[in-house]
C-alpha positions in Angstrom: 41.4 57.8 32.0 42.1 55.6 28.9 41.8 52.4 31.1 38.5 53.7 32.5 37.3 54.5 29.0 37.9 50.9 28.0 36.1 49.6 31.0 33.1 51.9 30.3 32.9 50.5 26.8 32.8 47.0 28.1 29.9 47.7 30.5 28.0 49.8 27.9 27.5 47.2 25.2 24.3 48.7 23.7 25.8 52.2 23.2 29.1 50.6 22.1 27.5 48.5 19.4 25.3 51.3 18.1 28.1 53.8 17.9 30.5 51.2 16.5 28.0 50.4 13.6 27.6 54.1 12.8 31.3 54.7 12.7 32.2 51.5 10.8 29.6 52.0 8.2 30.6 55.7 7.8 34.2 54.8 7.4 33.3 52.1 4.8 31.3 54.5 2.7 33.9 57.3 2.8 36.6 54.8 2.2 35.0 53.7 -1.1 34.6 57.3 -2.2 38.2 58.2 -1.2 39.6 55.1 -2.8 37.9 56.0 -6.1 39.5 59.4 -6.0 42.9 57.9 -5.1 42.7 55.3 -7.8 41.7 57.9 -10.4 44.6 60.1 -9.3 47.1 57.2 -9.7 45.6 55.9 -12.9 48.0 56.3 -15.9 47.3 53.9 -18.8 50.5 52.5 -20.3 51.3 53.4 -23.9 51.0 50.4 -26.2 50.8 51.5 -29.9 53.2 54.2 -29.0 55.4 52.3 -26.6 58.7 53.0 -28.4 58.2 56.8 -28.5 59.8 59.3 -26.2 56.9 61.7 -26.8 53.6 61.8 -28.5 52.2 65.0 -30.0 48.4 65.2 -30.0 45.5 67.3 -29.1 43.3 65.5 -26.6 41.8 68.2 -24.4 40.7 71.8 -24.3 41.7 74.3 -21.6 39.4 77.3 -21.1 40.0 80.3 -18.8 37.3 81.9 -16.8 37.3 84.9 -14.4 35.9 84.0 -10.9 36.1 86.4 -8.0 38.7 88.4 -9.7 41.0 85.4 -10.4 41.5 83.4 -13.5 40.5 79.8 -13.2 41.2 77.1 -15.8 38.9 74.3 -16.8 40.2 71.3 -18.9 37.7 69.3 -20.9 38.5 66.1 -22.7 37.7 66.5 -26.4 34.8 64.2 -27.4 36.0 63.6 -30.9 39.8 63.1 -30.5 41.5 66.3 -31.6 44.0 66.1 -34.5 47.2 67.9 -35.4 48.3 69.3 -38.8 50.4 67.0 -41.0 52.8 69.8 -41.6 53.9 69.5 -38.0 55.7 66.2 -38.8 58.6 67.9 -40.7 59.0 70.5 -38.0 59.3 67.9 -35.2 61.6 65.7 -37.3 64.0 68.7 -37.5 64.3 68.9 -33.7 67.9 67.9 -32.6 68.0 64.4 -31.3 64.9 63.2 -33.1 65.4 60.1 -35.3 62.0 60.2 -36.8 58.6 61.9 -36.4 55.9 59.5 -37.6 52.3 60.6 -38.1 49.6 58.2 -36.9 46.1 58.1 -38.3 43.1 56.8 -36.3 40.5 55.1 -38.5 37.3 53.5 -37.2 37.2 50.0 -38.8 35.4 46.7 -38.3 36.6 43.3 -39.6 33.6 41.3 -40.8 35.4 38.1 -39.9 35.9 39.3 -36.3 33.1 41.9 -35.6 33.5 41.6 -31.8 37.1 42.5 -31.7 37.7 46.3 -31.2 40.0 47.5 -34.0 41.4 50.6 -35.5 43.1 51.3 -38.8 46.5 53.1 -39.3 49.0 53.8 -42.0 51.9 51.3 -42.2 54.6 53.9 -41.2 53.0 54.1 -37.7 53.8 50.4 -37.1 57.3 51.5 -36.0 55.9 53.4 -33.0 55.0 50.3 -31.0 56.9 48.7 -32.6 54.9 46.1 -34.4 56.9 43.3 -36.0 55.9 41.2 -38.9 55.4 37.6 -37.8 54.1 36.3 -41.1 53.9 37.6 -44.7 54.9 41.1 -45.7 53.8 44.7 -45.1 51.1 46.1 -47.4 52.4 47.4 -50.7 49.2 48.4 -52.5 45.8 49.9 -51.8 44.2 46.4 -51.8 46.4 45.0 -49.1 46.5 45.2 -45.3 48.6 43.8 -42.5 46.5 42.8 -39.6 47.0 42.3 -35.9 47.2 38.6 -34.9 44.2 39.1 -32.6 42.0 39.8 -35.6 42.8 36.3 -37.1 42.3 34.3 -33.9 39.6 31.7 -34.6 38.8 32.9 -38.2 41.1 30.5 -40.1 42.4 33.3 -42.2 46.1 33.6 -43.1 48.4 35.7 -45.3 47.2 35.5 -48.9 43.5 35.2 -47.9 41.0 38.0 -48.5 38.7 39.6 -45.9 36.1 42.4 -45.8 36.9 45.5 -43.8 34.2 48.1 -43.1 35.5 51.7 -42.9 33.8 54.9 -43.7 30.4 53.1 -43.7 31.5 51.0 -46.7 32.7 47.4 -46.9 35.9 46.8 -48.9 37.7 43.6 -49.7 41.4 43.4 -48.9 44.1 40.8 -49.3 45.9 40.0 -46.1 49.6 40.6 -46.9 51.0 40.0 -43.4 50.4 39.4 -39.8 51.9 41.7 -37.1 52.3 41.6 -33.4 53.5 44.1 -30.7 55.1 42.8 -27.5 53.0 43.8 -24.5 50.0 45.0 -26.5 47.0 44.6 -24.3 43.3 44.4 -24.9 42.7 48.0 -23.7 44.5 49.3 -26.9 42.4 47.2 -29.2 43.7 45.4 -32.3 45.3 47.2 -35.2 45.3 46.8 -38.9 47.5 48.7 -41.3 46.8 50.1 -44.8 49.4 51.7 -47.0 50.1 55.3 -45.9 48.6 56.7 -49.1 45.4 54.6 -48.8 45.0 55.5 -45.1 45.3 59.1 -46.0 42.4 58.8 -48.5 40.2 56.9 -46.0 40.8 59.5 -43.2 37.8 61.8 -42.8 40.2 64.5 -41.6 42.4 65.2 -44.6 45.7 66.9 -44.0 45.8 66.0 -40.3 47.1 63.2 -38.1 45.5 61.8 -35.0 48.9 61.9 -33.3 52.6 62.2 -34.1 55.1 59.8 -32.4 58.6 61.0 -31.7 61.4 58.4 -32.0 64.7 59.4 -30.4 68.1 58.9 -32.1 70.6 56.7 -30.3 72.5 58.5 -27.6 70.3 61.6 -28.0 70.1 64.1 -25.1 66.5 63.4 -24.0 66.1 66.6 -22.0 67.2 68.8 -24.9 65.0 66.7 -27.3 61.9 67.1 -25.2 62.5 70.8 -24.7 62.7 71.2 -28.4 59.6 69.2 -29.0 57.7 71.3 -26.4 58.8 74.5 -28.1 57.4 73.3 -31.5 54.2 72.1 -30.0 53.6 75.2 -28.0 53.8 77.3 -31.2 51.4 74.9 -32.9 49.0 74.9 -29.9 49.3 71.1 -29.5 50.4 69.0 -26.5 53.5 66.9 -26.1 52.8 63.8 -23.9 55.8 62.2 -22.3 56.4 59.4 -19.9 53.2 57.9 -18.4 51.2 60.7 -20.1 51.7 59.0 -23.5 49.0 56.5 -22.6 46.5 59.4 -22.3 47.3 60.5 -25.9 46.7 56.9 -27.1 43.6 56.4 -25.0 42.0 59.7 -24.4 39.0 57.9 -22.9 41.4 57.0 -20.0 41.5 60.7 -19.1 37.7 60.8 -19.1 37.7 57.8 -16.9 40.2 59.4 -14.5 38.3 62.6 -14.4 35.1 60.7 -13.9 36.4 58.7 -10.9 37.9 61.9 -9.4 34.8 63.9 -9.8 32.4 61.1 -8.9 34.4 60.0 -5.8 34.8 63.6 -4.6 31.1 64.5 -5.2 29.7 61.4 -3.7 32.2 61.7 -0.8 31.0 65.2 -0.2 27.3 64.1 0.0 28.3 61.1 2.2 30.4 63.3 4.5 27.4 65.6 5.1 25.2 62.6 6.0 27.9 60.9 8.1 28.3 64.1 10.1 24.6 64.1 10.9 24.6 60.4 11.8 27.8 60.3 13.8 27.0 63.5 15.6 23.5 62.3 16.5 24.6 58.8 17.5 27.6 59.8 19.6 25.6 62.7 21.2 22.7 60.4 22.0 25.1 57.8 23.6 26.6 60.5 25.8 23.2 61.8 26.8 22.2 58.4 28.0 25.2 58.3 30.3 24.6 61.6 32.1 24.2 59.9 35.4 27.5 58.1 35.0 29.3 61.4 34.1 27.6 63.3 37.0 28.6 60.6 39.4 32.2 60.8 38.2 32.1 64.5 38.8 30.6 64.0 42.3 33.5 61.7 43.3 36.1 64.4 42.4 36.7 63.7 38.7 37.7 66.9 37.1 36.0 68.2 33.9 39.2 67.6 32.0 39.4 64.0 33.1 35.8 63.3 32.1 36.3 64.9 28.7 39.5 62.8 28.2 37.7 59.7 29.2 34.9 60.4 26.6 37.5 61.3 24.0 39.3 58.1 24.8 36.2 56.0 24.4 35.3 57.6 21.1 38.9 57.3 19.9 39.0 53.6 20.8 35.7 53.0 19.0 36.9 54.8 15.9 40.0 52.7 15.7 38.0 49.5 16.1 35.5 50.8 13.5 38.4 51.5 11.1 39.6 47.9 11.4 36.3 46.8 10.0 35.3 49.8 7.9 38.5 50.2 5.9 38.6 46.5 4.6 34.9 46.7 3.9 35.4 49.9 1.9 38.2 48.2 -0.1 36.0 45.3 -0.9 33.1 47.7 -1.9 35.4 49.7 -4.2 36.6 46.5 -6.0 32.9 45.6 -6.7 32.1 49.2 -7.8 35.2 49.1 -10.2 33.9 45.8 -11.8 30.4 47.3 -12.2 31.9 50.5 -13.8 33.9 48.5 -16.3 30.8 46.3 -17.2 28.8 49.5 -17.8 31.7 51.1 -19.7 32.2 54.0 -17.4 35.9 53.2 -17.2 38.1 51.0 -19.4 39.1 47.5 -18.5 42.6 48.7 -17.6 41.4 50.8 -14.8 42.5 49.3 -11.4 41.9 50.1 -7.8 45.2 51.4 -6.4 46.4 52.7 -3.1 44.3 52.5 0.1 46.8 53.5 2.8 46.4 57.2 2.2 42.6 56.9 1.8 42.2 54.8 4.9 44.3 57.1 7.1 42.5 60.2 5.8 39.0 58.7 6.3 39.8 57.4 9.7 41.1 60.8 10.9 38.2 62.6 9.4 35.5 60.4 11.0 37.5 60.4 14.3 37.5 64.2 14.3 33.7 64.4 13.8 33.1 61.7 16.5 35.5 63.4 19.0 34.0 66.8 18.4 30.5 65.3 18.9 31.4 63.6 22.1 33.1 66.7 23.5 30.1 69.0 22.6 27.6 66.5 24.1 29.4 66.3 27.4 30.1 70.0 27.7 27.1 70.8 29.8 27.8 68.1 32.4 31.5 69.0 32.6 31.0 72.8 32.9 28.8 72.9 36.0 29.4 71.9 39.6 29.3 68.2 40.5 26.2 68.5 42.7 24.4 70.4 40.0 25.5 67.7 37.5 23.6 65.0 39.5 20.5 67.2 39.4 20.8 67.9 35.7 21.0 64.1 35.1 17.7 63.5 36.9 15.6 65.6 34.5 15.6 66.4 30.8 17.2 69.7 29.9 15.5 72.3 27.9 15.2 72.2 24.1 18.3 74.3 23.5 20.0 77.7 23.6 19.3 80.8 21.7 22.3 80.4 19.4 20.9 77.0 18.2 17.5 78.4 17.5 18.8 81.4 15.6 21.2 79.3 13.5 18.3 76.9 12.7 16.1 79.8 11.6 18.9 81.1 9.4 19.3 77.8 7.7 15.5 77.6 7.2 15.4 81.1 5.7 18.3 80.1 3.4 16.5 77.0 2.3 13.3 78.9 1.6 15.2 81.6 -0.4 16.8 78.8 -2.5 13.4 77.8 -3.7 13.3 81.0 -5.6 16.8 80.6 -6.9 16.0 77.1 -8.2 12.9 78.5 -10.0 14.8 81.3 -11.9 17.8 79.1 -12.9 18.1 76.3 -15.4 20.1 73.1 -16.0 23.1 72.3 -13.8 22.6 75.5 -11.8 19.1 74.5 -10.8 20.3 71.0 -9.9 23.1 72.5 -7.7 20.7 74.9 -6.1 18.3 72.0 -5.3 21.0 70.0 -3.6 22.0 73.1 -1.6 18.3 73.7 -0.7 18.0 70.0 0.4 20.9 70.2 2.8 19.9 73.6 4.1 16.4 72.2 5.0 18.0 69.1 6.7 20.4 71.3 8.7 17.5 73.6 9.8 15.4 70.6 10.9 18.4 69.1 12.8 18.9 72.4 14.7 15.2 73.2 15.3 14.2 69.5 16.1 13.8 70.1 19.9 11.2 72.8 19.3 9.6 70.9 16.5 9.2 67.9 18.8 7.7 70.0 21.5 5.3 71.7 19.2 4.3 68.4 17.6 3.7 66.8 21.0 1.3 69.7 21.9 -0.5 69.6 18.6 -0.7 65.8 18.5 -1.6 65.4 22.1 -5.4 65.5 21.7 -5.2 63.1 18.7 -3.0 60.6 20.5 -5.4 60.7 23.5 -8.4 60.2 21.3 -6.9 57.2 19.6 -4.9 55.5 22.4 -6.6 56.9 25.5 -4.4 57.1 28.6 -1.5 55.5 26.7 -1.8 58.4 24.2 -1.7 60.9 27.1 1.5 59.3 28.3 3.0 59.3 24.8 2.3 63.0 24.3 3.9 63.7 27.7 7.0 61.7 26.8 7.4 63.4 23.4 7.1 66.8 25.0 9.5 66.0 27.9 12.0 64.2 25.8 12.0 66.7 22.9 15.8 67.2 22.9 16.6 63.5 23.4 14.6 62.6 20.2 16.5 65.0 18.0 18.8 62.4 16.5 15.8 60.1 15.8 13.8 62.8 14.0 16.8 64.0 12.0 17.7 60.5 10.8 14.1 59.8 9.8 13.7 63.2 8.0 17.0 62.7 6.3 16.0 59.2 5.0 12.6 60.4 3.8 13.6 63.8 2.5 16.9 62.8 0.8 15.7 59.5 -0.6 12.4 61.0 -1.8 14.2 63.9 -3.5 17.2 62.4 -5.2 15.8 59.1 -6.2 12.7 60.5 -7.8 14.7 63.4 -9.3 16.8 60.7 -11.3 13.5 59.1 -12.3 12.1 62.5 -13.5 15.2 63.3 -15.6 15.2 59.9 -17.3 11.5 60.1 -17.9 11.7 63.6 -19.3 14.4 62.6 -21.7 12.4 59.7 -23.0 9.2 61.6 -23.2 10.8 64.5 -25.1 12.4 62.1 -27.5 9.2 60.1 -28.1 6.9 63.1 -28.4 9.3 64.9 -30.7 9.8 62.0 -33.1 7.6 62.4 -36.1 9.4 59.8 -38.3 8.0 56.2 -38.1 11.1 54.4 -39.3 14.9 54.7 -39.0 17.8 53.3 -40.9 20.5 52.5 -38.3 24.1 51.4 -39.0 26.3 49.7 -36.4 29.3 51.1 -38.3 27.8 54.3 -39.5 26.0 55.4 -42.7 27.4 57.7 -45.4 25.5 60.9 -46.0 24.4 59.6 -49.4 22.1 57.2 -47.7 19.7 60.1 -46.8 19.4 61.1 -50.4 18.8 57.5 -51.5 16.0 57.2 -48.9 14.3 60.4 -50.1 14.0 59.0 -53.6 12.1 55.9 -52.4 8.4 56.2 -53.4 6.2 56.9 -50.4 8.9 58.6 -48.4 7.7 62.1 -47.3 11.0 63.1 -45.7 14.4 61.6 -44.6 16.8 63.2 -42.2 20.4 62.0 -41.5 21.4 62.3 -37.8 25.1 62.5 -36.8 25.6 62.4 -33.0 28.5 64.2 -31.4 29.3 66.5 -28.5 30.5 70.1 -28.5 32.2 72.2 -25.8 30.3 75.3 -24.6 31.4 78.0 -22.2 29.8 78.4 -18.8 30.4 80.2 -15.5 33.0 77.6 -14.5 34.9 77.7 -17.8 33.5 75.1 -20.2 31.7 71.8 -20.4 30.8 69.2 -23.1 27.2 68.9 -24.1 25.3 66.5 -26.3 24.9 67.7 -29.9 23.8 66.4 -33.3 24.1 67.3 -36.9 21.0 67.2 -39.1 20.2 68.2 -42.7 17.5 70.8 -42.2 15.8 69.9 -45.5 12.5 68.2 -44.5 13.6 68.0 -40.8 10.4 69.6 -39.6 8.6 66.5 -40.9 10.8 63.9 -39.1 11.4 65.5 -35.7 10.0 68.2 -33.6 12.3 69.7 -30.9 9.5 72.2 -30.2 11.1 75.3 -31.7 10.1 78.4 -29.8 11.7 81.0 -32.0 13.5 81.0 -35.3 13.3 77.9 -37.6 15.3 74.8 -38.3 15.0 75.6 -42.0 17.4 78.5 -41.4 20.1 76.0 -40.3 23.2 76.4 -42.4 27.0 75.8 -42.1 27.3 79.1 -40.3 24.4 78.8 -37.9 23.3 76.7 -34.9 20.1 75.8 -33.1 20.3 75.6 -29.3 18.0 74.6 -26.5 16.4 77.3 -24.4 18.2 76.0 -21.3 21.6 76.2 -23.0 20.9 79.6 -24.5 20.0 81.0 -21.1 23.0 79.4 -19.4 25.4 80.7 -22.1 23.7 84.1 -22.6 22.9 83.4 -26.3 20.0 85.1 -28.1 18.2 84.4 -31.3 20.1 86.1 -34.1 23.2 86.6 -31.9 26.6 84.9 -32.0 27.3 81.6 -30.2 31.0 80.9 -29.5 31.7 77.2 -28.9 34.2 74.4 -29.8 33.4 71.4 -32.0 34.1 67.9 -30.7 37.7 68.0 -32.0 38.5 71.4 -30.3 38.0 73.6 -33.4 36.6 77.0 -32.2 33.6 78.3 -34.2 31.4 81.3 -33.9 27.9 80.6 -35.3 24.7 82.6 -35.6 21.8 81.3 -33.5 19.1 80.4 -36.0 16.6 78.7 -33.7 15.8 78.1 -30.0 14.0 74.9 -29.0 12.6 73.5 -25.8 13.3 69.8 -26.0 16.9 69.8 -25.1 16.7 66.7 -22.9 15.4 64.6 -25.9 17.4 66.1 -28.7 20.6 67.5 -27.1 21.5 71.1 -26.3 23.0 71.9 -29.8 21.9 71.1 -33.3 24.3 71.8 -36.2 24.4 71.5 -39.9 26.3 68.4 -41.1 28.7 70.6 -43.1 29.7 72.3 -39.9 30.8 68.9 -38.6 32.6 67.8 -41.8 36.2 66.9 -41.0 35.6 67.4 -37.3 34.3 63.9 -36.2 36.2 60.7 -36.0 34.0 58.7 -38.5 32.4 61.5 -40.6 29.3 59.3 -40.8 25.7 59.5 -39.8 24.5 57.3 -37.0 20.9 57.0 -38.3 18.5 58.2 -41.0 15.0 59.1 -39.8 12.4 58.2 -42.4 8.8 59.4 -42.5 6.5 57.8 -45.0 3.0 58.7 -46.3 0.0 57.1 -44.5 -0.5 53.5 -45.6 2.6 53.6 -47.9 4.1 50.5 -46.3 7.6 51.9 -46.6 8.7 50.6 -43.2 8.2 47.0 -44.3 8.6 47.6 -48.0 11.3 46.0 -50.1 12.9 49.3 -51.2 13.8 50.5 -47.7 15.0 47.1 -46.7 17.1 46.8 -49.8 18.6 50.1 -49.1 19.7 49.0 -45.6 21.0 45.8 -47.1 23.5 47.7 -49.3 25.4 48.9 -46.2 27.2 46.8 -43.7 25.4 46.1 -40.4 22.5 48.4 -41.3 18.9 47.6 -40.6 15.4 49.2 -40.6 13.7 49.7 -37.2 10.8 51.5 -35.8 11.5 54.8 -34.1 9.8 53.5 -31.0 12.8 51.1 -30.8 15.1 54.1 -30.7 13.3 55.5 -27.7 13.5 52.1 -26.0 17.3 52.0 -26.6 17.5 55.5 -25.2 15.7 54.5 -22.1 18.1 51.6 -21.6 21.1 53.9 -22.1 19.7 56.3 -19.5 19.1 53.5 -17.1 22.7 52.5 -17.4 23.9 56.1 -16.9 21.6 56.6 -14.0 22.8 53.4 -12.3 25.7 55.2 -10.5 23.4 58.0 -9.1 20.9 55.4 -7.9 23.8 53.4 -6.3 24.9 56.5 -4.5 21.3 57.3 -3.3 20.8 53.7 -2.2 24.1 53.7 -0.2 23.5 57.1 1.4 19.8 56.5 2.2 20.7 53.0 3.4 23.2 54.6 5.8 20.6 57.1 7.0 18.1 54.3 7.5 20.8 52.4 9.5 21.3 55.5 11.6 17.6 55.9 12.2 17.4 52.2 13.3 20.5 52.7 15.5 19.0 55.8 17.2 15.6 54.2 17.7 17.1 51.1 19.3 19.4 53.2 21.5 16.5 55.4 22.6 14.4 52.3 23.3 17.1 50.4 25.3 17.7 53.5 27.4 14.1 53.4 28.8 14.5 50.5 31.2 14.1 52.5 34.4 11.3 54.7 32.9 9.2 51.7 31.8 9.9 49.8 35.0 8.6 52.8 37.0 5.5 53.0 34.9 4.8 49.3 35.5 5.4 49.7 39.3 2.8 52.4 39.5 0.2 50.3 37.9 0.6 50.7 34.1 0.1 47.3 32.4 2.4 45.8 29.7 -0.4 46.4 27.1 -0.7 50.0 28.0 3.1 50.4 27.8 3.1 48.9 24.3 0.2 51.1 23.2 2.1 54.1 24.6 5.2 53.2 22.6 3.0 52.7 19.5 1.5 56.2 20.0 4.9 57.7 20.4 6.1 56.1 17.2 3.0 57.2 15.4 3.5 60.8 16.5 7.2 60.8 15.7 6.7 59.0 12.3 3.9 61.4 11.4 6.1 64.4 12.1 9.0 62.9 10.2 6.8 61.9 7.2 5.2 65.3 7.0 8.5 67.2 7.3 10.5 64.8 5.1 7.7 64.6 2.5 7.4 68.4 2.4 11.1 68.8 1.9 11.1 66.2 -0.9 8.0 67.7 -2.5 9.3 71.3 -2.4 12.8 70.4 -3.7 11.6 67.9 -6.3 8.9 70.3 -7.6 11.3 73.2 -7.8 14.0 71.4 -9.7 11.7 69.5 -12.1 9.9 72.8 -12.9 13.2 74.5 -13.6 14.9 71.7 -15.5 12.0 70.1 -17.4 9.3 72.8 -17.3 6.8 70.6 -15.6 4.8 71.8 -12.6 4.0 68.4 -11.2 6.9 65.9 -10.9 6.6 62.3 -11.7 6.4 60.2 -8.6 5.7 56.5 -8.9 3.0 55.3 -6.5 5.1 52.2 -5.6 8.0 54.5 -4.8 6.2 56.5 -2.1 4.6 53.4 -0.8 8.1 51.9 -0.5 9.5 55.0 1.4 6.5 55.4 3.7 6.1 51.7 4.3 9.8 51.3 4.8 9.9 54.1 7.4 6.9 52.6 9.3 8.4 49.1 9.3 11.8 50.4 10.3 10.3 52.3 13.3 8.2 49.4 14.4 11.0 46.8 14.2 13.7 49.1 15.7 11.4 50.1 18.6 9.1 47.3 19.4 11.7 44.5 19.5 13.9 46.2 22.1 10.8 47.4 24.0 9.5 43.9 24.0 12.8 42.7 25.5 12.7 45.4 28.2 9.1 44.5 29.1 10.2 40.9 29.8 12.5 42.3 32.6 10.7 42.3 36.0 10.0 45.9 37.0 11.6 45.6 40.4 14.8 44.5 38.8 14.6 47.0 36.0 14.2 50.0 38.3 17.6 49.2 39.7 19.4 48.9 36.4 21.5 51.8 35.4 20.4 53.9 32.3 
């Protein structure tokens, strides 16, 4: 039967090409998603500043336990502000048998004025032994006014040992003498350049006194590594820190690498899940339609004594061969696409430059097997009716269209429809990520319901549209309505693909637009200040006080951006937060406080968005338990609830709450509101204030909103890429099914022409059919998109009417119309060029 299957493929080129395209494109999309997951799983950045260590003790993530379905589940969140460990831990670790030295390493945000584009960090000189860095010129720093610098910081500057240079740290520029130049073998760009202060001076510059960013463990010669590491783990477990060993040391040095790894794992898995759902629809519809168009062949095989098992094996053989051929094309295409995606992710700083695409064999095998399983199951189900009945009955079945479907299909479709409708209410009563998840579930439930109920929908639409089609297209409209009604089951794949393209694309694409627009609108409407002092390297808190003393300034508010970790049903998640001085804040920003007041904000209190309060179960005046960006647990009293969480973050804290818990300890900007006609924004006093701080400038707050919109566009790029790929695949499927359906009508159209129907009438009939089918798909897909989009935007943003760009809907509707016309009229035009006497004898 395998030989027969190969011969059937050779003589069924139309079905072969359509099914091959669907399978190859599906494998390519899934391959890209699976390879992202595999690359993230295999990604371990190599330690560079800590290359000589046997272990690095640090605090880079937070693990939170949550009870789910009676079981304890653990969620690990990467700390947004690089957690630190107590300096007292150094002596305890140094006392572990086999440890030669335990060296504390500080992490200071610095900028060299002579090389502002080179990423650099500051450290105490003792930590140079961890790489190890070696002195290639000059000497180590011996006083507070000296530094040893990485050779990369001097490239192209003309500086050498003995020269002076300005270093910005802590928001202040200081002049240092270069005492020496250091270099570490194998240090790569991903670790950034390093410069070294004396240990005492580094301790004074560190915004987290009494703590180290990490502690490197150097082993004594001939030490028992296993016993040493066991002793280190015992100490770190008692101190609630983590010992990173082997390849994990790179994660302690570059915690952003863990974020990148988690990002690729989650993005690949999530996108793969969405893609898999759509690919199941597409492959099932394409393979099923291909088998339906071959009912006469299958019935004839049954009539000449082929057993049901032989027919099924032949079909499975065909699908298996097609899948293997599709894998030969789809897997390399997926590899190429993943490489391009990786480059784009690096450019947009989603992942570090050291992230590489690795693996492929495991992903390719898994994807091929998964797509083959779907295709084989689809082929077997589609042929089941023909193979289950007697051979003579099979020939009769092939001559006429079968009914719309069985009772089980109808009941299952109604169940999914009821589920989708019920989820409208769930989306309306939830908020934030829960609402988004419910919306996605509702979208898929609607599409599943339409796919299952499509035969009955097609029949009902044909009856309803019959008078309209007859009125517009006359006799051709009558024939179109009859065809739609008779071929209700055969057009299931076409209707499903069109509804999927319109409903999915219209929902997810416009949802991303709505979330971006809501964030920008809330930020713009809630910004009362006209000017802002912004510092590329941060601004000390004293700048806010200086701004308040300028004549004409009504209020000034320092803003320190950070993130905090909050509990949720799944364990915990990081959310955007900011620290502000409440004095005069009501004059510079308006997060739309609904209860409480920002003036009540103190070190022991917190203001939260209404969405976050509802998700975490926090009430005004109640206690909010959360973790600061460095993992420090705090319990704060809720002083205010506000609505504009998209524009101002979900949590607002007092700056004193953040003191010692952020990497820089600096403000990102100072919002300034001036009296009317005071001219402060262009006045010399405010400009002079900005000039006293490195890389600081005065900008209008409308510029901040513009920068926010740009940042959101970058972050939304990945979601829109996913949408474009998935909708593109659905559009490809729609075109495939339309072309297959058109090419299968050779005998039908030839018969119509032999009984006197002209070519013009046939074309008008096809136009009427497409108008009816497109009308149904647009109404259903548009309704699904409108219901889903309205529900989630109302729940997430509080707006009853979602934002839908006119050009967006024109693009979707126009694209669907153009697709249907091209994918149908071109093959129909080809069929009409075939003489009807010859066409009536051509097999289906």
